[in-house]
DRENBASE-289723 format. One record per residue (C-alpha): x, y, z; residue in one letter. Coordinates in steps of 0.2 Angstrom, whole numbers, plus 2048, in hexadecimal, padded with zeros to 3 digits. Each point is the difference from the previous one (the first is absolute). Last residue first. Example, Ala and Ser with C-alpha at 12.3 -4.5 7.8 and 13.67 -1.06 7.14 Angstrom:
BEGIN
c1:844 c2:7FB c3:824 res:s .
c1:7FA c2:7EF c3:803 res:a .
***
This chain:
BEGIN
c1:7BC c2:8B4 c3:87A res:s .
c1:7F4 c2:7FB c3:7F2 res:l .
c1:809 c2:809 c3:7F2 res:s .
c1:810 c2:7F6 c3:805 res:e .
c1:7F9 c2:7F0 c3:7FC res:c .
c1:7F8 c2:805 c3:7EF res:h .
c1:810 c2:808 c3:7FA res:k .
c1:80A c2:7F0 c3:805 res:k .
c1:7F4 c2:7F5 c3:7F8 res:f .
c1:801 c2:80B c3:7F0 res:n .
c1:813 c2:7FE c3:801 res:d .
c1:7FD c2:7ED c3:801 res:l .
c1:7F5 c2:800 c3:7F0 res:i .
c1:80D c2:80B c3:7F7 res:n .
c1:80E c2:7F3 c3:805 res:q .
c1:7F5 c2:7F2 c3:7F9 res:w .
c1:7FF c2:809 c3:7F0 res:g .
c1:812 c2:806 c3:7FF res:q .
c1:806 c2:7EE c3:804 res:q .
c1:7F5 c2:7F8 c3:7F3 res:q .
c1:806 c2:80D c3:7F3 res:l .
c1:812 c2:7FE c3:804 res:e .
c1:7FF c2:7ED c3:7FF res:i .
c1:7F8 c2:802 c3:7EF res:s .
c1:7EE c2:7FA c3:7FD res:n .
c1:7F9 c2:7EF c3:7FA res:e .
c1:80C c2:7F4 c3:808 res:n .
c1:7FA c2:802 c3:813 res:e .
c1:80C c2:804 c3:80E res:a .
c1:7FF c2:7F7 c3:810 res:e .
c1:7FD c2:80C c3:80F res:f .
c1:808 c2:808 c3:80E res:t .
c1:7F8 c2:80D c3:80B res:e .
c1:809 c2:809 c3:80E res:i .
c1:7F6 c2:80C c3:80B res:i .
c1:80A c2:80A c3:80C res:e .
c1:7F5 c2:805 c3:80F res:t .
c1:801 c2:810 c3:80A res:q .
c1:7FB c2:807 c3:811 res:n .
c1:7FD c2:7F1 c3:80C res:t .
c1:80E c2:7F5 c3:7F9 res:d .
c1:803 c2:7F9 c3:7EF res:g .
c1:802 c2:7F2 c3:7F3 res:l .
c1:7F0 c2:7FB c3:7F6 res:f .
c1:805 c2:7F2 c3:7F4 res:d .
c1:7F7 c2:7FC c3:7F0 res:v .
c1:803 c2:7F0 c3:7F6 res:s .
c1:7FA c2:7FC c3:7EF res:v .
c1:7FF c2:7F0 c3:7F6 res:e .
c1:7FB c2:7FD c3:7ED res:r .
c1:7F3 c2:7F3 c3:7FE res:g .
c1:7F5 c2:809 c3:7F3 res:d .
c1:7F3 c2:803 c3:80D res:a .
c1:80D c2:808 c3:80B res:m .
c1:808 c2:7F6 c3:80E res:a .
c1:801 c2:808 c3:811 res:y .
c1:80C c2:805 c3:80E res:a .
c1:7FC c2:80C c3:80D res:l .
c1:80C c2:806 c3:80F res:h .
c1:800 c2:80A c3:80F res:k .
c1:7F0 c2:808 c3:807 res:n .
c1:7F8 c2:7EF c3:800 res:k .
c1:80B c2:7F2 c3:7FA res:e .
c1:7F7 c2:7F9 c3:7F1 res:v .
c1:807 c2:7F2 c3:7F4 res:k .
c1:7F9 c2:7F9 c3:7F0 res:t .
c1:7F3 c2:80C c3:7FD res:y .
c1:7F6 c2:7FD c3:7F0 res:v .
c1:7FF c2:80A c3:7F0 res:g .
c1:7F7 c2:80E c3:7F7 res:a .
c1:803 c2:810 c3:7F6 res:f .
c1:7EF c2:801 c3:7F6 res:d .
c1:800 c2:809 c3:7F0 res:f .
c1:7F9 c2:80F c3:7F8 res:s .
c1:801 c2:80A c3:7F0 res:f .
c1:7F7 c2:80E c3:7F6 res:s .
c1:7F5 c2:806 c3:80F res:g .
c1:807 c2:812 c3:7FF res:d .
c1:807 c2:7FD c3:812 res:k .
c1:80B c2:7F2 c3:7FA res:a .
c1:7FC c2:7F1 c3:80C res:a .
c1:809 c2:7F6 c3:80D res:m .
c1:7F4 c2:7F3 c3:809 res:t .
c1:808 c2:7FA c3:80F res:f .
c1:7FE c2:7ED c3:805 res:s .
c1:806 c2:7F8 c3:80F res:f .
c1:800 c2:7EE c3:806 res:k .
c1:804 c2:7F8 c3:811 res:g .
c1:80B c2:7F1 c3:800 res:d .
c1:80A c2:807 c3:80F res:k .
c1:7F6 c2:80F c3:806 res:r .
c1:7FB c2:811 c3:7FA res:v .
c1:7EF c2:7FD c3:7F7 res:d .
c1:800 c2:810 c3:7F4 res:n .
c1:7F3 c2:806 c3:7F4 res:e .
c1:802 c2:810 c3:7F6 res:a .
c1:7F5 c2:809 c3:7F4 res:a .
c1:802 c2:811 c3:7F7 res:p .
c1:813 c2:800 c3:7FF res:t .
c1:805 c2:80F c3:7F6 res:h .
c1:80A c2:805 c3:7F1 res:w .
c1:802 c2:811 c3:7F7 res:d .
c1:80A c2:806 c3:80F res:e .
c1:80E c2:7F3 c3:7FD res:s .
c1:806 c2:7F0 c3:808 res:a .
c1:7F0 c2:7FD c3:80A res:h .
c1:7FD c2:7F7 c3:811 res:n .
c1:7FF c2:810 c3:80C res:w .
c1:7ED c2:803 c3:803 res:q .
c1:7F8 c2:7EF c3:7FC res:m .
c1:80D c2:7F8 c3:80B res:i .
c1:7FA c2:80B c3:80F res:h .
c1:7EE c2:7FA c3:7FF res:q .
c1:806 c2:7EE c3:7FD res:p .
c1:80B c2:800 c3:810 res:t .
c1:810 c2:7F7 c3:7FE res:t .
c1:80E c2:80D c3:7FC res:w .
c1:7F7 c2:80E c3:80B res:i .
c1:7FF c2:7F4 c3:80F res:e .
c1:812 c2:7FA c3:7FD res:w .
c1:807 c2:812 c3:7FF res:a .
c1:7F6 c2:803 c3:810 res:k .
c1:808 c2:7F1 c3:809 res:e .
c1:811 c2:804 c3:7F9 res:p .
c1:7FF c2:811 c3:807 res:s .
c1:7FE c2:80F c3:7F5 res:v .
c1:80C c2:80C c3:7F7 res:q .
c1:802 c2:7F5 c3:7F1 res:v .
c1:810 c2:7FA c3:7F8 res:t .
c1:801 c2:7F9 c3:7EF res:t .
c1:805 c2:7F1 c3:7F6 res:k .
c1:800 c2:7F7 c3:7F0 res:v .
c1:809 c2:7EF c3:7FC res:t .
c1:800 c2:7F7 c3:7EF res:i .
c1:803 c2:7EE c3:7FE res:t .
c1:806 c2:7F7 c3:7F0 res:p .
c1:7F6 c2:7F0 c3:7FD res:k .
c1:809 c2:7EF c3:802 res:l .
c1:7FC c2:7F4 c3:7F2 res:e .
c1:7F9 c2:7EF c3:805 res:m .
***
């Protein structure tokens, strides 16, 4: 089996790991930050955060021209610390929440897909992470 290249994106948010986890995993929050550009949004999100729990986030162009479900199954859940999941296409993702009471570093590592360049994938996932940071910090 061919090894897929991995990509890592990261950010630091000025909230506790517990707050970062809550914002990362709550559907109402996910719908606020889960987009790579301002012309996209997430109109629906379901998230069962437990081992073998499923998630599905509908990502859609605001003009209605395109949408898809970003979905998968959690393979490991350590509340406020670590998530791992397999996407619907089998690629694996891990997310670490490292921090203290005032700030959390989010480190997300995912297996690349073959359709888009590594740079484009990294930029898209980083943009989503940057939107997560903006959303977190707008709440505090």
